[in-house]
C-alpha positions as CSV (number, residue, x, y, z in Angstrom):
1,M,-25.8,-60.5,-26.1
2,K,-26.1,-57.3,-27.2
3,D,-26.3,-56.3,-30.3
4,V,-22.2,-55.5,-31.7
5,N,-23.0,-52.4,-33.5
6,Q,-23.8,-51.2,-30.7
7,I,-20.5,-51.7,-28.8
8,K,-19.4,-47.6,-30.1
9,S,-15.3,-49.1,-28.3
10,L,-15.3,-52.2,-31.0
11,E,-13.8,-51.4,-34.5
12,I,-15.4,-55.1,-36.5
13,T,-13.0,-56.2,-38.9
14,K,-14.6,-58.7,-40.1
15,R,-18.2,-60.5,-39.5
16,G,-18.9,-63.7,-40.3
17,P,-22.3,-65.8,-40.9
18,D,-22.4,-66.5,-36.7
19,G,-20.2,-63.9,-35.1
20,G,-16.8,-62.1,-36.3
21,C,-13.5,-60.5,-34.4
22,G,-12.4,-56.5,-34.1
23,I,-10.4,-54.5,-32.3
24,I,-12.0,-53.1,-29.2
25,K,-10.4,-50.8,-26.6
26,I,-10.5,-51.4,-22.4
27,P,-10.4,-48.6,-20.6
28,H,-7.2,-48.3,-18.4
29,V,-5.8,-46.8,-15.0
30,K,-2.4,-46.4,-14.7
31,K,-0.2,-47.2,-11.5
32,D,0.8,-43.2,-12.3
33,G,-4.0,-42.8,-12.6
34,T,-3.2,-42.0,-15.7
35,K,-6.2,-42.5,-18.2
36,T,-5.6,-44.5,-21.3
37,R,-7.1,-47.5,-23.0
38,K,-5.1,-51.3,-24.4
39,K,-6.1,-52.5,-27.1
40,A,-7.6,-56.6,-27.2
41,T,-8.4,-58.4,-30.2
42,V,-12.1,-59.8,-29.7
43,I,-14.0,-63.0,-31.5
44,Y,-17.8,-63.2,-30.8
45,S,-20.5,-66.6,-31.7
46,V,-23.8,-67.3,-32.0
47,G,-23.6,-70.5,-32.5
48,G,-23.9,-74.5,-31.8
49,G,-26.3,-73.3,-28.3
50,W,-23.2,-70.6,-27.9
51,E,-22.8,-67.0,-26.9
52,H,-18.2,-66.6,-26.5
53,V,-16.0,-63.7,-26.9
54,S,-13.5,-64.1,-27.1
55,I,-10.2,-61.2,-25.2
56,A,-6.9,-61.0,-26.4
57,L,-4.9,-58.4,-25.1
58,L,-2.2,-56.7,-27.7
59,S,0.5,-56.2,-25.7
60,Q,0.7,-60.2,-25.0
61,N,-1.0,-59.8,-20.9
62,T,-3.6,-62.0,-20.1
63,P,-6.5,-59.8,-19.5
64,T,-7.2,-59.1,-15.7
65,W,-10.5,-59.4,-13.6
66,D,-11.1,-55.9,-14.3
67,D,-10.9,-56.2,-18.4
68,M,-13.3,-58.9,-18.1
69,C,-15.5,-57.9,-16.6
70,W,-16.0,-54.3,-19.1
71,V,-15.9,-56.7,-22.0
72,K,-19.0,-58.7,-20.5
73,E,-20.6,-55.6,-20.5
74,Q,-20.5,-54.4,-24.2
75,F,-21.6,-57.6,-25.4
76,W,-24.2,-58.7,-22.8
77,N,-26.9,-57.0,-20.5
78,D,-26.7,-56.6,-16.7
79,D,-29.3,-59.1,-16.1
80,E,-27.6,-62.3,-17.9
81,T,-24.6,-64.1,-16.7
82,V,-21.8,-65.4,-18.3
83,M,-19.0,-68.5,-17.0
84,Q,-15.3,-68.7,-18.5
85,L,-14.9,-72.4,-17.3
86,H,-11.8,-74.4,-16.2
87,P,-12.4,-77.7,-18.4
88,K,-10.8,-80.9,-17.8
89,K,-7.0,-81.5,-18.3
90,S,-7.9,-83.2,-21.2
91,E,-10.3,-81.2,-23.0
92,Y,-7.7,-78.3,-23.3
93,V,-7.5,-75.3,-26.4
94,N,-4.8,-73.7,-26.6
95,I,-4.0,-71.7,-30.1
96,K,-2.7,-68.2,-28.4
97,E,-1.5,-67.7,-25.3
98,N,-2.6,-65.1,-23.0
99,C,-7.2,-65.0,-24.5
100,L,-9.5,-66.1,-22.2
101,H,-13.2,-66.8,-23.5
102,L,-16.5,-66.2,-22.2
103,W,-18.9,-68.2,-23.0
104,R,-23.3,-68.5,-22.2
105,P,-25.4,-70.9,-23.0
106,L,-28.7,-70.6,-24.8
107,N,-30.6,-72.8,-24.2
108,C,-30.2,-72.9,-20.4
109,E,-29.4,-70.7,-17.1
110,I,-26.7,-70.9,-15.8
111,P,-26.5,-72.5,-12.2
112,T,-25.2,-69.3,-9.5
113,P,-24.5,-70.6,-5.5
114,P,-25.9,-68.5,-3.2
115,K,-25.1,-65.2,-2.4
116,I,-23.8,-66.2,1.6
117,F,-21.8,-69.0,-0.1
118,V,-19.3,-66.3,-2.0
């Protein structure tokens, strides 16, 4: 995970021993071509063997694939693999609607399928 102090679009509002939270401004192009920024809350942490970032747009919409890719680029290096998880339904935790999460384990590499399978 990158040093969060280097993320220019992140306004850190709270820090803790394992991470913090803040507001991030995600680039967005409207249908008419107008460039703007979507505001989102983020919580980031490193603990229990995991790096984690959660993203919730202030508009209450669910972040798009492009939003998640952009956030991934802000918090992790290009050569780091992160994932979104779909756990067993019995293990769902939904504290905030329309909030998505990125995860990276610290003690192992995330396996990825061969490119030819995609």
